[in-house]
C-alpha positions in Angstrom: -78.6 -137.6 -61.6 -76.9 -136.7 -58.3 -79.2 -134.3 -56.5 -77.4 -131.3 -55.1 -78.6 -129.6 -51.9 -81.8 -127.6 -52.3 -81.7 -123.8 -52.1 -83.8 -122.8 -49.2 -83.8 -119.2 -50.3 -83.1 -119.2 -54.0 -84.3 -115.7 -54.6 -82.0 -114.4 -51.8 -78.9 -115.2 -53.9 -77.5 -117.9 -51.8 -73.9 -118.8 -51.9 -73.8 -121.0 -55.1 -70.2 -121.8 -54.3 -71.4 -124.4 -51.8 -72.5 -126.5 -54.8 -68.8 -127.1 -55.3 -68.9 -129.3 -52.2 -70.8 -131.9 -54.3 -73.0 -132.8 -51.5 -76.1 -135.1 -51.8 -79.4 -133.7 -50.5 -79.1 -135.8 -47.3 -75.5 -134.7 -46.6 -76.4 -131.1 -47.2 -79.4 -131.3 -44.8 -77.2 -132.9 -42.1 -74.7 -130.0 -42.4 -77.5 -127.4 -42.3 -79.1 -129.1 -39.3 -75.8 -129.2 -37.4 -75.1 -125.5 -38.1 -78.7 -124.6 -37.0 -78.1 -126.4 -33.7 -74.9 -124.4 -33.3 -76.7 -121.1 -33.8 -79.7 -121.8 -31.6 -78.0 -123.4 -28.7 -74.9 -121.3 -28.8 -76.8 -118.0 -29.0 -79.2 -118.8 -26.3 -76.4 -119.8 -23.9 -74.3 -116.8 -24.9 -77.0 -114.3 -24.2 -78.0 -115.9 -20.9 -74.3 -115.9 -19.8 -73.9 -112.3 -20.8 -76.9 -111.2 -18.8 -75.6 -113.4 -15.9 -72.2 -111.6 -16.0 -73.9 -108.2 -15.5 -76.4 -109.5 -13.0 -73.7 -110.9 -10.7 -71.7 -107.7 -10.6 -69.8 -107.5 -13.9 -69.8 -104.1 -15.4 -67.0 -103.9 -18.0 -68.6 -103.5 -21.5 -65.2 -104.0 -23.1 -64.7 -107.3 -21.3 -68.2 -108.4 -22.4 -67.1 -107.3 -25.9 -63.8 -109.1 -25.7 -65.2 -112.5 -24.8 -67.4 -112.5 -27.8 -64.4 -113.1 -30.1 -61.6 -114.1 -27.8 -62.4 -117.8 -28.1 -61.3 -117.9 -31.8 -58.1 -119.9 -31.1 -60.2 -123.0 -30.5 -61.3 -122.9 -34.1 -57.8 -124.0 -35.1 -58.7 -127.5 -33.8 -61.4 -128.2 -36.4 -59.6 -126.2 -39.0 -56.6 -128.6 -38.8 -59.0 -131.6 -39.0 -61.0 -130.3 -42.0 -59.8 -131.3 -45.5 -58.5 -128.5 -47.6 -60.3 -129.9 -50.7 -59.1 -130.0 -54.3 -57.5 -127.0 -55.9 -60.1 -126.4 -58.6 -59.0 -122.8 -59.2 -55.6 -121.1 -59.4 -54.3 -119.4 -56.2 -55.2 -115.7 -55.8 -52.7 -113.1 -57.1 -51.2 -110.4 -54.8 -53.9 -107.8 -55.6 -56.6 -110.3 -54.7 -54.8 -111.3 -51.5 -54.5 -107.7 -50.4 -58.1 -107.1 -51.2 -59.1 -110.1 -49.0 -56.9 -108.9 -46.2 -58.5 -105.5 -46.3 -62.0 -107.1 -46.4 -61.2 -109.2 -43.3 -59.9 -106.2 -41.5 -63.0 -104.2 -42.4 -65.3 -107.1 -41.3 -63.3 -107.4 -38.1 -63.9 -103.7 -37.3 -67.6 -104.0 -38.0 -67.7 -107.1 -35.8 -66.1 -105.2 -33.0 -68.6 -102.4 -33.3 -71.4 -104.9 -33.4 -70.1 -106.7 -30.3 -69.8 -103.4 -28.4 -73.4 -102.4 -29.2 -74.5 -105.8 -28.0 -72.6 -105.4 -24.7 -74.2 -102.0 -24.0 -77.6 -103.1 -25.0 -77.5 -106.2 -22.7 -76.1 -104.0 -19.9 -79.2 -101.8 -19.8 -81.9 -104.3 -20.8 -83.2 -107.6 -19.5 -82.2 -110.7 -21.5 -85.8 -111.1 -22.7 -86.3 -107.5 -23.9 -82.9 -107.5 -25.6 -83.7 -110.8 -27.4 -87.1 -109.6 -28.6 -85.5 -106.4 -30.0 -83.0 -108.4 -31.9 -85.8 -109.9 -34.0 -85.4 -106.6 -36.0 -82.4 -108.4 -37.7 -84.9 -109.8 -40.1 -86.0 -106.4 -41.3 -82.5 -105.0 -41.5 -81.3 -108.1 -43.3 -84.1 -107.9 -45.9 -83.0 -104.4 -46.7 -79.3 -105.2 -46.9 -79.8 -108.4 -48.8 -81.9 -106.5 -51.4 -79.1 -104.0 -52.1 -76.0 -106.2 -51.5 -77.1 -109.8 -52.3 -79.9 -109.2 -54.8 -82.6 -110.4 -52.5 -86.1 -110.1 -53.9 -88.6 -108.6 -51.5 -91.6 -110.9 -51.9 -94.9 -110.2 -50.2 -94.1 -112.7 -47.5 -90.7 -111.1 -46.8 -92.4 -107.6 -46.6 -95.0 -109.1 -44.3 -92.2 -110.2 -42.0 -90.5 -106.8 -42.1 -93.8 -105.1 -41.1 -94.7 -107.5 -38.4 -91.2 -107.3 -36.8 -91.3 -103.5 -37.0 -94.6 -103.5 -35.1 -93.0 -105.8 -32.5 -90.2 -103.3 -32.0 -92.5 -100.3 -31.8 -94.5 -102.2 -29.2 -91.5 -102.7 -27.0 -90.4 -99.1 -27.5 -93.7 -97.8 -26.0 -93.8 -100.3 -23.2 -93.9 -98.4 -20.0 -93.7 -101.5 -17.8 -90.4 -102.7 -19.1 -88.3 -104.6 -16.6 -85.0 -102.9 -16.7 -82.2 -104.5 -14.7 -81.7 -103.3 -11.1 -80.6 -99.7 -11.0 -82.0 -99.0 -14.4 -83.6 -95.8 -15.6 -85.7 -94.6 -18.5 -82.5 -93.0 -20.0 -80.5 -96.2 -19.7 -83.4 -98.2 -21.2 -83.5 -95.8 -24.2 -79.7 -96.2 -24.6 -80.0 -100.0 -24.4 -82.9 -99.9 -26.8 -81.0 -97.8 -29.4 -77.8 -99.9 -29.0 -79.8 -103.1 -29.5 -81.3 -101.8 -32.7 -77.8 -100.7 -33.8 -76.5 -104.1 -33.0 -79.2 -105.7 -35.1 -78.4 -103.4 -38.1 -74.6 -104.0 -37.8 -75.1 -107.7 -37.5 -77.3 -107.9 -40.5 -74.9 -105.8 -42.6 -72.0 -108.1 -41.5 -73.8 -111.2 -42.6 -74.7 -109.7 -46.0 -71.1 -108.6 -46.5 -69.8 -112.1 -45.5 -72.0 -113.7 -48.1 -70.8 -111.2 -50.8 -67.2 -112.0 -49.8 -67.8 -115.7 -50.2 -69.4 -115.4 -53.5 -67.5 -112.6 -55.3 -64.1 -112.1 -53.6 -62.7 -115.1 -51.8 -64.7 -117.7 -53.8 -64.6 -120.0 -50.8 -64.9 -123.7 -51.9 -64.5 -125.5 -48.6 -65.7 -125.2 -45.0 -62.1 -124.7 -44.0 -62.2 -121.3 -45.8 -65.3 -120.5 -43.8 -63.4 -121.2 -40.6 -60.5 -119.0 -41.8 -62.7 -116.0 -42.3 -64.1 -116.5 -38.8 -60.6 -116.7 -37.3 -59.2 -113.6 -39.0 -62.2 -111.4 -38.5 -62.3 -112.5 -34.8 -58.6 -111.7 -34.4 -59.1 -108.2 -35.6 -62.2 -107.7 -33.4 -60.3 -109.1 -30.4 -57.3 -106.8 -30.9 -59.7 -103.8 -31.0 -61.5 -105.0 -27.9 -58.2 -105.3 -26.0 -57.3 -101.8 -27.1 -60.6 -100.4 -25.9 -60.2 -102.3 -22.6 -56.9 -100.5 -21.9 -57.7 -97.1 -23.4 -60.9 -96.9 -21.4 -59.1 -97.9 -18.2 -61.6 -100.7 -17.5 -58.8 -103.2 -17.2 -57.8 -101.7 -13.8 -61.2 -102.7 -12.4 -61.1 -106.3 -13.5 -59.4 -107.6 -10.4 -62.0 -106.0 -8.1 -64.8 -107.1 -10.4 -63.6 -110.7 -10.1 -63.3 -110.6 -6.3 -66.7 -108.9 -5.8 -68.5 -111.2 -8.3 -71.6 -112.5 -6.4 -71.0 -116.1 -7.1 -67.2 -116.0 -6.6 -64.0 -115.6 -8.6 -64.1 -119.2 -10.0 -67.7 -118.5 -11.3 -66.5 -115.2 -12.8 -63.7 -116.9 -14.8 -66.0 -119.8 -15.9 -68.7 -117.4 -17.0 -66.3 -115.5 -19.2 -64.8 -118.8 -20.6 -68.1 -120.4 -21.3 -69.4 -117.1 -22.9 -66.3 -117.1 -25.2 -66.9 -120.7 -26.2 -70.6 -120.2 -26.7 -70.1 -117.3 -29.1 -67.5 -119.2 -31.2 -70.0 -122.1 -31.5 -72.7 -119.6 -32.5 -70.5 -117.9 -35.1 -69.4 -121.2 -36.6 -73.0 -122.0 -37.2 -73.8 -118.5 -38.5 -71.0 -118.4 -41.0 -71.6 -122.0 -41.9 -75.3 -121.3 -42.8 -74.2 -118.3 -44.9 -71.8 -120.6 -46.8 -74.4 -123.4 -47.2 -77.5 -121.3 -47.8 -77.6 -117.5 -47.5 -77.2 -114.7 -45.0 -80.9 -114.3 -45.0 -81.5 -117.9 -43.9 -78.7 -117.6 -41.3 -80.5 -114.5 -39.8 -83.8 -116.3 -39.8 -82.4 -119.1 -37.6 -80.8 -116.5 -35.3 -84.2 -114.9 -34.9 -85.6 -118.3 -33.8 -83.0 -118.4 -31.0 -83.9 -114.8 -30.0 -87.6 -115.7 -29.9 -86.9 -118.7 -27.6 -84.4 -116.8 -25.3 -87.2 -114.9 -23.4 -88.6 -118.3 -22.3 -85.2 -119.4 -21.1 -84.7 -116.0 -19.4 -88.0 -116.4 -17.7 -86.8 -119.7 -16.2 -83.2 -118.6 -15.4 -83.6 -115.0 -14.3 -87.3 -114.9 -13.6 -87.7 -112.0 -16.1 -91.2 -110.5 -16.2 -93.2 -111.7 -19.2 -96.0 -109.1 -19.4 -98.6 -108.9 -22.0 -96.6 -106.6 -24.2 -93.6 -109.0 -24.3 -95.8 -112.0 -25.1 -97.4 -110.1 -28.0 -94.0 -109.0 -29.2 -92.7 -112.5 -29.1 -95.7 -113.9 -31.0 -95.2 -111.2 -33.6 -91.5 -112.2 -33.9 -92.5 -115.8 -34.4 -95.0 -114.7 -37.0 -92.3 -112.9 -38.9 -90.1 -115.9 -38.7 -92.9 -118.2 -40.0 -93.4 -115.9 -43.0 -89.8 -116.2 -43.9 -89.8 -120.0 -43.4 -92.9 -120.3 -45.6 -91.2 -118.3 -48.3 -88.2 -120.6 -48.1 -90.5 -123.6 -48.4 -92.1 -122.1 -51.6 -88.6 -121.5 -53.1 -87.5 -125.0 -52.4 -90.6 -126.5 -53.9 -90.3 -124.4 -57.0 -86.6 -125.5 -57.3 -87.6 -129.2 -57.1 -90.3 -128.7 -59.8 -87.7 -127.1 -62.0 -85.3 -130.0 -61.4 -88.0 -132.5 -62.3 -89.0 -130.7 -65.4 -85.3 -130.5 -66.5 -84.9 -134.2 -65.9 -88.0 -135.0 -68.0 -86.8 -132.8 -70.8 -83.4 -134.4 -70.7 -85.0 -137.9 -70.9 -87.2 -136.8 -73.9 -84.1 -135.5 -75.6 -82.3 -138.7 -75.1 -85.2 -140.7 -76.6 -85.1 -138.6 -79.8 
């Protein structure tokens, strides 16, 4: 019997379509590990570069939003190299094609909104505080996955939601928060609310992507995953460019580059590396949705956010007071609960596979 990849979150309605890849357990784990590394490393670097942009004199929220998706053309390189796979199903009809186009446009709009909330949140918060607030993605994703992806709310999942909620409340009542220079309590509140909105929009986006893979586009190859990322990023990029011009922020970009503390070359490199980092992150995010589930993808993102405060402490010398340390530990606790639930689901699946094989052997004997 050829063992297919295990379902790390079977009860969270993972994308069963990935079984069409006919991967062995080892091949599946290699792909999952690769995508995990994309999410963790890409997200940490992207958040640090975003904070660096603001710290060195950048101020355009639309430019910060633009670079989160503007790097999508580099995805054409791996897309051209990936095999298209066998045609196991007939091509979609015109109605289905229109539906997919509308879905991609809608996801692109939601992605643009999510990116803008991120840009505003990171403008008014330190990288460490922002990252800890984004651990609320687990709570939002549990809710959206329950209603959209048939996720079962087990006691361990509920425990994670409660712990992460406490972590957020702790940061909300933190009077010693280290706002960026020139910050105020009002700006901190705006950044706090935008970060929560960012987490909610991001979680909704992941659940809708999983639903699209499973019910609408019926993606059977990783190339289809890349295509979704390219088209949604294209829509979000167009909206970001429109916002940049309508707001008038484009007129300040020249002066912003000249006045960048570390110089114009550093300004350009910061934006380019930020764009690349976000594309690497999103390839990993969408890949994990395709291979496992939106829930597991969000869990891995939470790991990156939990580690980012430590990286921010080293790079930006952010203050790590007692409240932040406790909030970070609570975020890790919530992640551990999710991870343990995944372990239980995987073990249960292996037991079912073993029992099925034994029954099959007994049947063959008779």
